[in-house]
C-alpha positions as CSV (number, residue, x, y, z in Angstrom):
1,X,27.2,197.9,-159.5
2,X,30.6,198.4,-161.0
3,X,32.5,201.7,-160.5
4,X,33.5,203.7,-163.5
5,X,37.1,203.3,-164.5
6,X,39.2,206.3,-165.5
7,X,38.9,207.0,-169.2
8,X,41.6,206.5,-171.8
9,X,39.9,208.8,-174.3
10,X,40.1,212.5,-173.9
11,X,42.5,215.4,-173.3
12,X,45.3,215.8,-170.8
13,X,46.4,219.3,-169.9
14,X,50.2,219.4,-169.3
15,X,52.5,222.2,-168.1
16,X,55.5,221.6,-170.4
17,X,58.9,222.2,-168.8
18,X,61.7,224.2,-170.5
19,X,64.2,222.2,-172.6
20,X,61.7,219.5,-173.7
21,X,60.2,219.2,-177.1
22,X,56.4,218.7,-177.4
23,X,57.2,215.2,-178.7
24,X,59.2,214.5,-175.5
25,X,56.1,215.2,-173.5
26,X,54.0,212.9,-175.8
27,X,56.6,210.1,-175.4
28,X,56.6,210.4,-171.6
29,X,52.8,210.1,-171.5
30,X,52.8,207.2,-173.9
31,X,55.2,205.4,-171.6
32,X,53.4,206.2,-168.4
33,X,49.9,205.3,-169.8
34,X,51.2,202.3,-171.9
35,X,49.3,203.6,-174.9
36,X,50.5,204.6,-178.4
37,X,47.5,206.8,-179.4
38,X,48.7,210.2,-177.9
39,X,49.0,213.4,-179.9
40,X,49.5,217.1,-179.1
41,X,47.8,220.3,-180.1
42,X,50.1,223.2,-181.1
43,X,53.9,222.7,-180.9
44,X,55.8,224.5,-178.1
45,X,59.5,225.2,-178.8
46,X,62.0,223.8,-176.3
47,X,62.6,227.2,-174.7
48,X,58.9,227.6,-174.1
49,X,56.9,226.4,-171.1
50,X,53.3,226.1,-170.3
51,X,50.0,224.7,-171.6
52,X,50.3,221.7,-173.9
53,X,47.1,219.9,-174.8
54,X,47.6,216.1,-175.3
55,X,44.9,214.1,-177.0
56,X,44.5,210.6,-175.7
57,X,42.9,207.6,-177.5
58,X,39.7,208.8,-179.3
59,X,40.6,212.3,-178.2
60,X,42.9,212.5,-181.2
61,X,39.7,212.9,-183.3
62,X,39.1,216.4,-181.9
63,X,42.8,217.4,-182.3
64,X,42.1,219.7,-185.3
65,X,39.3,221.4,-183.4
66,X,41.4,222.1,-180.4
67,X,44.4,223.3,-182.5
68,X,42.2,225.9,-184.2
69,X,41.5,227.8,-181.0
70,X,43.0,231.1,-179.8
71,X,46.1,231.1,-177.5
72,X,47.4,233.4,-174.8
73,X,51.1,233.8,-174.1
74,X,53.4,235.7,-171.7
75,X,56.9,236.4,-172.9
76,X,60.1,238.4,-172.6
77,X,61.8,239.9,-175.6
78,X,65.4,241.2,-175.8
79,X,66.1,244.2,-178.0
80,X,69.3,244.9,-179.9
81,X,70.1,241.3,-181.0
82,X,68.5,239.3,-183.9
83,X,69.1,235.6,-184.2
84,X,68.8,232.8,-186.8
85,X,65.9,231.2,-185.0
86,X,64.3,234.5,-183.7
87,X,64.8,233.3,-180.1
88,X,67.7,233.0,-177.7
89,X,68.8,229.6,-178.9
90,X,69.8,230.8,-182.4
91,X,73.1,232.2,-183.7
92,X,73.5,236.0,-183.5
93,X,72.8,237.4,-186.9
94,X,72.9,241.1,-186.1
95,X,73.7,243.3,-183.1
96,X,72.5,246.9,-182.9
97,X,72.4,249.7,-180.3
98,X,69.2,250.0,-178.4
99,X,68.0,253.6,-178.6
100,X,66.5,255.3,-175.4
101,X,63.0,254.1,-176.2
102,X,60.1,255.4,-174.1
103,X,56.8,253.6,-173.5
104,X,54.8,255.5,-176.2
105,X,57.4,254.4,-178.8
106,X,57.3,250.8,-177.7
107,X,53.5,250.8,-177.5
108,X,53.4,252.3,-181.0
109,X,55.4,249.3,-182.3
110,X,53.1,246.8,-180.6
111,X,50.1,248.6,-182.1
112,X,51.4,248.0,-185.6
113,X,50.9,244.3,-184.9
114,X,47.3,244.3,-183.6
115,X,44.3,243.0,-185.4
116,X,44.8,241.3,-188.8
117,X,48.2,241.2,-190.4
118,X,50.4,238.9,-192.4
119,X,53.3,237.0,-190.8
120,X,56.1,235.2,-192.5
121,X,56.7,231.7,-191.0
122,X,60.3,231.4,-189.8
123,X,62.6,228.8,-191.4
124,X,63.1,227.2,-188.0
125,X,59.6,226.0,-187.5
126,X,57.4,222.8,-187.8
127,X,55.5,224.2,-190.8
128,X,56.1,221.8,-193.8
129,X,57.4,222.5,-197.3
130,X,56.8,219.6,-199.7
131,X,56.1,217.4,-196.7
132,X,59.3,218.2,-194.9
133,X,59.4,220.4,-191.7
134,X,61.1,223.7,-192.4
135,X,63.4,223.2,-189.4
136,X,64.9,220.1,-191.1
137,X,65.6,222.2,-194.3
138,X,67.1,224.9,-192.1
139,X,69.5,222.4,-190.6
140,X,70.8,221.7,-194.1
141,X,71.4,225.4,-194.6
142,X,68.5,225.7,-197.0
143,X,66.1,228.6,-197.2
144,X,62.9,228.1,-199.2
145,X,60.2,230.5,-200.2
146,X,57.3,230.6,-197.7
147,X,53.9,232.1,-198.1
148,X,52.9,234.8,-195.5
149,X,50.0,233.8,-193.4
150,X,47.1,235.9,-192.1
151,X,47.1,236.0,-188.3
152,X,45.3,238.0,-185.7
153,X,46.2,239.6,-182.4
154,X,43.1,240.2,-180.3
155,X,44.9,242.1,-177.5
156,X,48.3,242.5,-176.0
157,X,49.8,243.9,-172.8
158,X,53.2,245.5,-172.0
159,X,53.9,244.4,-168.4
160,X,57.4,245.7,-167.8
161,X,60.0,247.7,-169.6
162,X,63.6,247.3,-168.4
163,X,65.6,247.9,-171.5
164,X,66.8,246.0,-173.4
165,X,64.1,243.6,-172.1
166,X,60.3,244.0,-172.4
167,X,57.8,241.7,-170.7
168,X,54.5,241.3,-172.6
169,X,51.5,239.1,-173.1
170,X,49.5,238.5,-176.3
171,X,46.2,236.8,-177.2
172,X,46.4,235.5,-180.8
173,X,44.9,233.3,-183.4
174,X,46.1,229.8,-184.4
175,X,49.3,229.5,-186.5
176,X,50.8,232.5,-184.8
177,X,54.6,232.6,-184.2
178,X,55.5,234.7,-181.1
179,X,59.1,234.5,-182.2
180,X,58.3,236.2,-185.4
181,X,56.0,238.7,-183.7
182,X,59.0,239.7,-181.4
183,X,61.3,239.9,-184.4
184,X,59.0,242.1,-186.3
185,X,58.4,244.5,-183.3
186,X,62.2,244.7,-183.0
187,X,62.5,245.7,-186.6
188,X,59.8,248.3,-186.2
189,X,61.8,249.8,-183.3
190,X,64.9,249.9,-185.5
191,X,67.2,247.8,-183.3
192,X,66.0,244.2,-183.8
193,X,64.9,241.8,-181.1
194,X,64.7,238.1,-180.2
195,X,62.5,236.0,-177.9
196,X,64.1,235.3,-174.5
197,X,61.4,233.3,-172.9
198,X,57.8,232.2,-173.5
199,X,55.0,230.6,-171.5
200,X,51.6,229.5,-172.9
201,X,48.9,230.4,-170.5
202,X,45.7,229.5,-172.3
203,X,44.4,227.6,-175.3
204,X,40.8,228.2,-176.1
205,X,38.9,227.6,-172.8
206,X,41.7,225.6,-171.3
207,X,44.0,227.3,-168.7
208,X,47.5,226.5,-167.4
209,X,46.0,226.4,-163.8
210,X,44.3,223.1,-164.8
211,X,47.4,221.5,-166.0
212,X,49.6,218.8,-164.5
213,X,53.4,219.4,-164.5
214,X,55.9,217.2,-166.2
215,X,57.6,216.3,-162.9
216,X,54.2,215.3,-161.5
217,X,53.7,213.0,-164.5
218,X,57.1,211.4,-164.0
219,X,56.3,210.6,-160.3
220,X,52.6,209.8,-160.7
221,X,51.1,206.3,-161.1
222,X,49.2,205.4,-164.3
223,X,45.9,205.7,-162.4
224,X,46.7,209.2,-161.1
225,X,47.5,210.4,-164.6
226,X,44.3,208.7,-166.0
227,X,42.3,210.6,-163.3
228,X,43.5,213.9,-164.8
229,X,42.3,213.2,-168.3
230,X,39.3,215.2,-169.3
231,X,36.7,213.0,-170.9
232,X,35.4,213.9,-174.4
233,X,32.0,215.1,-172.9
234,X,33.9,217.3,-170.4
235,X,36.0,218.8,-173.3
236,X,32.9,219.5,-175.3
237,X,31.2,221.3,-172.3
238,X,34.3,223.3,-171.6
239,X,34.5,224.4,-175.3
240,X,30.9,225.5,-175.2
241,X,30.1,223.0,-178.0
Protein backbone atom coordinates (compact mmCIF):
# COMPACT_ATOMS: atom_id res chain seq x y z
CA UNK A 1 0.00 0.00 0.00
CA UNK A 2 1.51 3.32 -1.06
CA UNK A 3 1.45 6.33 1.26
CA UNK A 4 -0.30 9.50 0.17
CA UNK A 5 2.11 12.12 -1.16
CA UNK A 6 1.65 15.81 -0.23
CA UNK A 7 -0.75 17.61 -2.54
CA UNK A 8 0.24 20.23 -5.09
CA UNK A 9 -3.36 21.40 -5.38
CA UNK A 10 -4.85 23.61 -2.70
CA UNK A 11 -4.26 26.72 -0.61
CA UNK A 12 -1.18 27.82 1.32
CA UNK A 13 -1.71 30.34 4.12
CA UNK A 14 1.26 32.71 4.34
CA UNK A 15 2.12 35.43 6.87
CA UNK A 16 3.48 38.13 4.53
CA UNK A 17 6.42 40.16 5.80
CA UNK A 18 6.62 43.96 5.56
CA UNK A 19 8.43 45.35 2.53
CA UNK A 20 7.38 42.53 0.20
CA UNK A 21 4.77 42.76 -2.52
CA UNK A 22 2.16 40.02 -2.80
CA UNK A 23 3.84 39.00 -6.06
CA UNK A 24 7.18 38.63 -4.23
CA UNK A 25 5.55 35.99 -2.03
CA UNK A 26 4.09 34.21 -5.07
CA UNK A 27 7.52 34.21 -6.77
CA UNK A 28 9.18 32.77 -3.65
CA UNK A 29 6.67 29.90 -3.40
CA UNK A 30 6.93 29.20 -7.14
CA UNK A 31 10.71 28.81 -6.75
CA UNK A 32 10.50 26.66 -3.64
CA UNK A 33 7.79 24.36 -5.02
CA UNK A 34 9.14 24.40 -8.60
CA UNK A 35 5.66 25.06 -9.95
CA UNK A 36 4.34 27.95 -12.05
CA UNK A 37 0.65 27.69 -11.16
CA UNK A 38 0.56 29.84 -8.01
CA UNK A 39 -1.81 32.78 -7.48
CA UNK A 40 -2.83 34.98 -4.56
CA UNK A 41 -6.15 36.18 -3.15
CA UNK A 42 -6.39 39.85 -2.22
CA UNK A 43 -3.33 42.07 -2.68
CA UNK A 44 -1.49 43.28 0.42
CA UNK A 45 0.49 46.52 0.05
CA UNK A 46 4.24 46.38 0.80
CA UNK A 47 3.78 48.12 4.19
CA UNK A 48 1.15 45.54 5.21
CA UNK A 49 1.82 42.22 6.89
CA UNK A 50 -0.34 39.23 7.64
CA UNK A 51 -2.54 36.67 6.00
CA UNK A 52 -2.08 36.10 2.27
CA UNK A 53 -3.88 33.15 0.68
CA UNK A 54 -1.88 31.49 -2.10
CA UNK A 55 -3.72 29.17 -4.49
CA UNK A 56 -1.61 26.27 -5.75
CA UNK A 57 -2.22 24.14 -8.85
CA UNK A 58 -5.93 23.41 -9.24
CA UNK A 59 -6.49 25.62 -6.20
CA UNK A 60 -6.39 28.58 -8.60
CA UNK A 61 -9.89 27.52 -9.70
CA UNK A 62 -11.34 28.62 -6.33
CA UNK A 63 -9.40 31.91 -6.27
CA UNK A 64 -12.44 34.07 -7.06
CA UNK A 65 -14.48 32.36 -4.31
CA UNK A 66 -11.76 32.96 -1.73
CA UNK A 67 -11.27 36.58 -2.80
CA UNK A 68 -14.98 37.31 -2.30
CA UNK A 69 -14.85 36.61 1.45
CA UNK A 70 -14.77 39.15 4.29
CA UNK A 71 -11.47 40.29 5.81
CA UNK A 72 -10.32 41.42 9.25
CA UNK A 73 -7.46 43.88 9.76
CA UNK A 74 -5.61 45.53 12.64
CA UNK A 75 -4.01 48.88 11.86
CA UNK A 76 -2.60 52.15 13.12
CA UNK A 77 -3.51 55.54 11.66
CA UNK A 78 -1.65 58.81 12.11
CA UNK A 79 -3.72 61.99 12.26
CA UNK A 80 -2.65 65.37 10.90
CA UNK A 81 -0.87 64.27 7.72
CA UNK A 82 -2.38 63.19 4.40
CA UNK A 83 -0.21 61.54 1.74
CA UNK A 84 -0.36 60.81 -1.98
CA UNK A 85 -0.83 57.08 -1.35
CA UNK A 86 -2.95 57.41 1.81
CA UNK A 87 -0.24 55.52 3.72
CA UNK A 88 3.15 56.35 5.21
CA UNK A 89 5.01 55.55 1.98
CA UNK A 90 3.47 58.42 0.02
CA UNK A 91 4.54 62.03 -0.34
CA UNK A 92 3.05 64.46 2.19
CA UNK A 93 0.16 66.29 0.53
CA UNK A 94 -1.14 68.25 3.50
CA UNK A 95 -0.25 68.79 7.14
CA UNK A 96 -2.78 70.06 9.68
CA UNK A 97 -2.91 70.54 13.42
CA UNK A 98 -4.55 67.71 15.33
CA UNK A 99 -7.26 69.10 17.63
CA UNK A 100 -7.62 67.75 21.20
CA UNK A 101 -9.98 64.95 20.19
CA UNK A 102 -11.70 62.83 22.82
CA UNK A 103 -12.90 59.24 22.42
CA UNK A 104 -16.56 60.13 21.67
CA UNK A 105 -15.47 62.41 18.79
CA UNK A 106 -13.17 59.72 17.39
CA UNK A 107 -15.81 57.02 17.78
CA UNK A 108 -18.32 59.29 16.05
CA UNK A 109 -16.05 59.53 13.00
CA UNK A 110 -15.61 55.74 12.88
CA UNK A 111 -19.39 55.33 13.18
CA UNK A 112 -19.87 57.35 9.97
CA UNK A 113 -18.11 54.50 8.15
CA UNK A 114 -20.01 51.51 9.48
CA UNK A 115 -22.47 49.38 7.50
CA UNK A 116 -22.89 50.14 3.77
CA UNK A 117 -21.17 53.15 2.22
CA UNK A 118 -19.36 54.15 -0.96
CA UNK A 119 -15.58 54.28 -1.15
CA UNK A 120 -13.48 55.89 -3.89
CA UNK A 121 -10.64 53.54 -4.96
CA UNK A 122 -7.28 55.33 -4.53
CA UNK A 123 -5.14 56.08 -7.58
CA UNK A 124 -2.29 54.06 -6.10
CA UNK A 125 -4.05 50.69 -6.18
CA UNK A 126 -4.16 47.46 -8.19
CA UNK A 127 -7.65 48.25 -9.53
CA UNK A 128 -7.55 48.47 -13.32
CA UNK A 129 -8.61 51.25 -15.69
CA UNK A 130 -8.85 50.15 -19.36
CA UNK A 131 -6.81 47.09 -18.42
CA UNK A 132 -3.99 49.07 -16.76
CA UNK A 133 -3.48 49.03 -12.95
CA UNK A 134 -4.17 52.45 -11.45
CA UNK A 135 -0.81 52.53 -9.68
CA UNK A 136 0.97 52.42 -13.08
CA UNK A 137 -1.04 55.43 -14.25
CA UNK A 138 -0.32 57.21 -10.96
CA UNK A 139 3.43 56.72 -11.54
CA UNK A 140 2.99 58.60 -14.84
CA UNK A 141 1.38 61.47 -12.93
CA UNK A 142 -2.05 60.65 -14.36
CA UNK A 143 -5.31 60.84 -12.43
CA UNK A 144 -8.30 59.12 -14.03
CA UNK A 145 -11.96 59.12 -13.10
CA UNK A 146 -12.89 56.22 -10.83
CA UNK A 147 -16.29 54.85 -9.92
CA UNK A 148 -17.07 54.77 -6.18
CA UNK A 149 -17.69 51.22 -5.00
CA UNK A 150 -20.16 50.00 -2.40
CA UNK A 151 -18.36 48.46 0.60
CA UNK A 152 -19.44 47.27 4.03
CA UNK A 153 -17.92 47.48 7.52
CA UNK A 154 -19.41 44.79 9.76
CA UNK A 155 -17.71 45.98 12.91
CA UNK A 156 -14.72 47.96 14.12
CA UNK A 157 -12.80 48.45 17.34
CA UNK A 158 -10.76 51.37 18.68
CA UNK A 159 -7.99 49.69 20.64
CA UNK A 160 -5.74 52.56 21.69
CA UNK A 161 -5.81 56.36 21.36
CA UNK A 162 -2.40 58.02 21.74
CA UNK A 163 -2.75 61.11 19.55
CA UNK A 164 -1.78 61.59 16.82
CA UNK A 165 -2.02 57.77 16.52
CA UNK A 166 -5.05 55.51 16.84
CA UNK A 167 -4.90 51.70 16.86
CA UNK A 168 -8.01 50.06 15.42
CA UNK A 169 -9.37 46.88 13.91
CA UNK A 170 -12.01 46.48 11.22
CA UNK A 171 -14.00 43.62 9.67
CA UNK A 172 -14.97 44.51 6.13
CA UNK A 173 -16.23 43.27 2.78
CA UNK A 174 -14.14 42.40 -0.27
CA UNK A 175 -12.71 45.26 -2.31
CA UNK A 176 -12.27 47.41 0.80
CA UNK A 177 -9.33 49.83 0.99
CA UNK A 178 -8.20 50.34 4.58
CA UNK A 179 -5.97 53.22 3.42
CA UNK A 180 -9.02 55.04 2.06
CA UNK A 181 -11.03 54.20 5.19
CA UNK A 182 -8.31 55.86 7.30
CA UNK A 183 -8.10 58.85 4.92
CA UNK A 184 -11.86 59.39 5.08
CA UNK A 185 -11.97 59.12 8.89
CA UNK A 186 -9.18 61.72 9.05
CA UNK A 187 -11.21 64.08 6.86
CA UNK A 188 -14.26 63.51 9.05
CA UNK A 189 -12.15 64.54 12.07
CA UNK A 190 -11.04 67.68 10.23
CA UNK A 191 -7.28 67.09 10.34
CA UNK A 192 -6.60 64.35 7.80
CA UNK A 193 -4.89 61.01 8.38
CA UNK A 194 -2.81 58.32 6.74
CA UNK A 195 -2.25 54.62 7.39
CA UNK A 196 0.92 53.92 9.39
CA UNK A 197 0.73 50.12 9.62
CA UNK A 198 -1.63 47.29 8.71
CA UNK A 199 -1.93 43.58 9.42
CA UNK A 200 -4.49 41.21 7.91
CA UNK A 201 -5.72 38.82 10.60
CA UNK A 202 -8.44 36.86 8.82
CA UNK A 203 -9.85 36.12 5.39
CA UNK A 204 -13.16 34.27 5.52
CA UNK A 205 -12.66 31.28 7.83
CA UNK A 206 -8.87 31.37 7.48
CA UNK A 207 -6.81 32.83 10.34
CA UNK A 208 -3.29 34.24 10.60
CA UNK A 209 -2.55 31.66 13.34
CA UNK A 210 -2.68 28.95 10.67
CA UNK A 211 -0.17 30.67 8.39
CA UNK A 212 3.49 29.91 7.67
CA UNK A 213 5.90 32.85 7.82
CA UNK A 214 7.97 34.01 4.86
CA UNK A 215 11.26 33.27 6.68
CA UNK A 216 10.00 29.75 7.42
CA UNK A 217 9.26 29.27 3.72
CA UNK A 218 12.76 30.45 2.78
CA UNK A 219 14.35 27.91 5.16
CA UNK A 220 11.90 25.04 4.61
CA UNK A 221 12.31 22.11 2.25
CA UNK A 222 9.90 21.58 -0.63
CA UNK A 223 8.29 18.70 1.29
CA UNK A 224 7.78 20.82 4.41
CA UNK A 225 5.98 23.51 2.40
CA UNK A 226 3.88 20.90 0.59
CA UNK A 227 2.78 19.51 3.98
CA UNK A 228 1.35 22.94 4.88
CA UNK A 229 -0.88 23.17 1.80
CA UNK A 230 -4.58 22.76 2.59
CA UNK A 231 -6.16 20.33 0.13
CA UNK A 232 -9.22 21.41 -1.83
CA UNK A 233 -11.54 19.18 0.28
CA UNK A 234 -10.05 20.76 3.46
CA UNK A 235 -10.60 24.26 2.04
CA UNK A 236 -14.19 23.36 1.18
CA UNK A 237 -14.85 22.06 4.72
CA UNK A 238 -13.27 25.13 6.33
CA UNK A 239 -15.42 27.45 4.21
CA UNK A 240 -18.51 25.50 5.26
CA UNK A 241 -19.26 24.73 1.61
